[in-house]
N, C-alpha and C positions, 0 to 999 in steps of 0.2 A: 307793628306799631312801636314807636320809640317812646319810652316812658321815663319820667323823672319822679323820684320818690322823696317826700318831705315828711320827716317825723323827728321830734326832738329826742327820741329814745334811740340810740345807736343800735341796740339789739333788735328793735322793731324794724328798722330799716334793713338790716342784714337779713332778717328772717323773710321779710316780704320780697326782697331782691332774689333770694334763693328760691322762693316759691314761684315767682314770676318766670325766672330763668328755666325752671323745671318744666313749665308748661310748653316751652318752645314757641310761644305765641307773641312774646314781647322782647324787645331789645332794651336793656337798661342804659339809657343815655346819660344818666347822672343821678346822684343822691345828695341829700343835705340834711343835717340835723339842726341847722340854724335857719329859721324862717326868713330873716332879713337877707342873708347871703343867698338863700334859695331864689328869691325874686330876681336878683341880678343874673344868676346862673340860668334860670328858666328863660329869661328874655334873650340870653345869648344862644342857648342850645335850641330853643324852639321845639320842644318835644310834642308828640301828638297827644299825649295824655299825661296828667300828673296824678299820682296817688298822694293824697294830702291829708295829714292829720288835722283834726279840728282843734283840739285843745293843746296849745303850745304857748310858751312864755313870749313876751314882747309882742308877737303878732299871732293871732289865731289863723286857722285855715281860711276863713272868710276874708280876713284882712289881706292875706297873701294873694288870694285869687282876685280881689278887687284891684290890686296893683298891676295885674298882668294885662297887657294889650298887644296883640289879640289874645283872647283867652283860649287856652287849650281845653280839650275834654278833661273832665276831672272825675276822680273817684275819691270820695271822702272816706277816711278811716277814723273810727271813733270807738271809745269804750262806752259811750252813752247811747243807749238804744231809745231814749225817750225824746231826744232833741230833733223835732221836725223831720223825722225819717219818713213819715207818710208823704210830706211835701217832696222829698227826694224821689220817691217812687213815681208820683204822678207827673213830675216834670222831667223825667228821663235823666235825672242826675242820680248816679249810683253811689252806694256807700257799702263799706265793709265793717262789720262789728268785730272788735278785738276780743279774744284772739281769733285771727282770721283763719278760716277753714278752706281747704282746697276746693270742695264743690262750689262753695259760694264765690270763690275767686274766679273759677272757671265760668260761672254764670255771669259775673260782672264783665269778664273779658269778651264774652259772646255779645253782650249788649254794646260794649264799646266798638267792637268790630262792625256791628250793624250800623251804628251812628257814623263811624269813620268811612264806611263805604257808601253812605247815603241812603241805606235802606230805612233807617229811622231818622226822624228830623233831629237836627242838632239843637239842643236846648238853648233858649234865650236866658242868660244867667243874671243880667244886671238887676232887674227888678226883683227876681227871686232871691238873690243874695242878700239884698237889704231886708227882706222879710225874714229869711232864715237867721241872719245875724241878730235881728231884733229878738227872735225867739230864743237864741242862745244866751244873749247878754242880759235880757231883762224881761221876763214874762210878767203878766199881770198877776200880782200877788193875791188878788181877790179870788182867783180861780182855785187856790189851794186851801186845804183844810186848816182850820184853826183848832179844832178838837175832833176827837174820834169817839164814836159810840161803842160802848161795851155792854152787851146784854147779859143779864144774870136772871135766868128764868124769864118771867114776864116783865121784869124791870130793866130799864136801859139807863146806864150811867154814862155821862159825857166827860171824857178825859181831856183836859186842856193840854195841847201839845207842848206848852212851855214846861210842863212837868215831866215830859217823856224824854228819857235819856237815849233809848233806842227801841227798835222793833225787832222781833226775832220770831222765826218759825220753828216749831218743835212738835213732832208727832201729829202732823196735819192741822195744827192750830197756829194762829198768829197772835203774838202778844205785844202789847205796848208796855214797856218797862218804865216804871217810875222809881224814885228812891225808896218808896215804902211798899209798893205792890206791883204785881204784874196783872194786866187787864187783858182778857181775851177780846179780840176784835174780829169783825167779820171779813175784813179785807185780807187778800193775800199780799205777800211782800211785793210782788210785781205790780199789783193794783196800787199799793201805797206809794211806790216809786213814782207813779204818775200823779198822785193826788197831793204829795207833799212838796213844799217849796224847796227847790234844789239849792237855794241859797242858805237853807237852814238844815237840810238833811242830805245825807249821801249814802248810797248803797255800797257796802264794803264786802259783801259776800252774797251768795245766792239766797241765803236765809237771814240776812241781817241788814238793817238800815240804822244808821247812827245819827243822833243830833249833834251837829258840828260844835255847838257851844259847850257841850258836855265832855268833849275829848280833852283829857289831861296830858297824855303823852303817847308817842308812837315809837316803836322800836322794831328792829329786824327780827325775823324768825327764819325757819328753815325753808329751803327751796324757793327763794325769792318772795316768800310771803312776809307779812308783818303782823304785829299785834298792836292793839291800842289799849290804853287804860283810861277808864272814865273817871270823872271827878267825884262820883258818888262815894258814900261812906264805905262801901265794900271794895272800892277800887276795882270794879268789874273789868275783866280782860276780855277782849273780843278779837277774833281772827279776822285778818284782812286778806282776801284772796289776791293772788299774784296779779291778776288782770284788773284789779280794782285799786291797786296801790297808787298809780299815777293820778287817777281822778281824786282820790282822797287827799293826796299831797297838794294838789292844786286848790282844793277847797280850804285846806289849812294854811295856804300861802307859803308852802315850802317847795 
């Protein structure tokens, strides 16, 4: 199969191209880090499949795909595992979570080959794209928590999310941090990622979710990681994992 790769991060494009070439199952027909330019290039090259980043400036992956006619097979790449991925599964649209791992890539290629050869039905994308885009751009805020319960013995205190600067996991417990106190909550970080409004909170580490409005500054750290400093009185510093930097920057508008 001839593949075209679209991702606004040059290193991500190079890494995926290297991984695909190593499988011996795909020919790289072209790459682009500019979604606008990618549309014209894909229309000209007519690849069999595109590997398409979802979160990109100017145009996201859904916008790119909506402009392509006819639409090639697509594998979305994303750092966000909460965005409509179940819909991808049930509609034969595949996705790869960043950082992409070889076994998962091989699995996606096998699925593509079955669709390309006619063994699996080719997905109808137009209606689904509209649904997925709506899920990415604006979910119903009423579905998200406005406060979290914190149990102390037989008493339960409800913590308003407006007071929470971040959530963190430590020694098998999860805490909601406020300027004055840390509250133990019953949710895991993964569960909180599903229950919190993604317009207000972003996961920056496997053990940390931060409230966007409480971020004071962001600065580079070692090995591609970053640190952020909160606006609280202690000027709390939090680690940002390398694979979470892009999502955080997008939320902060940088």
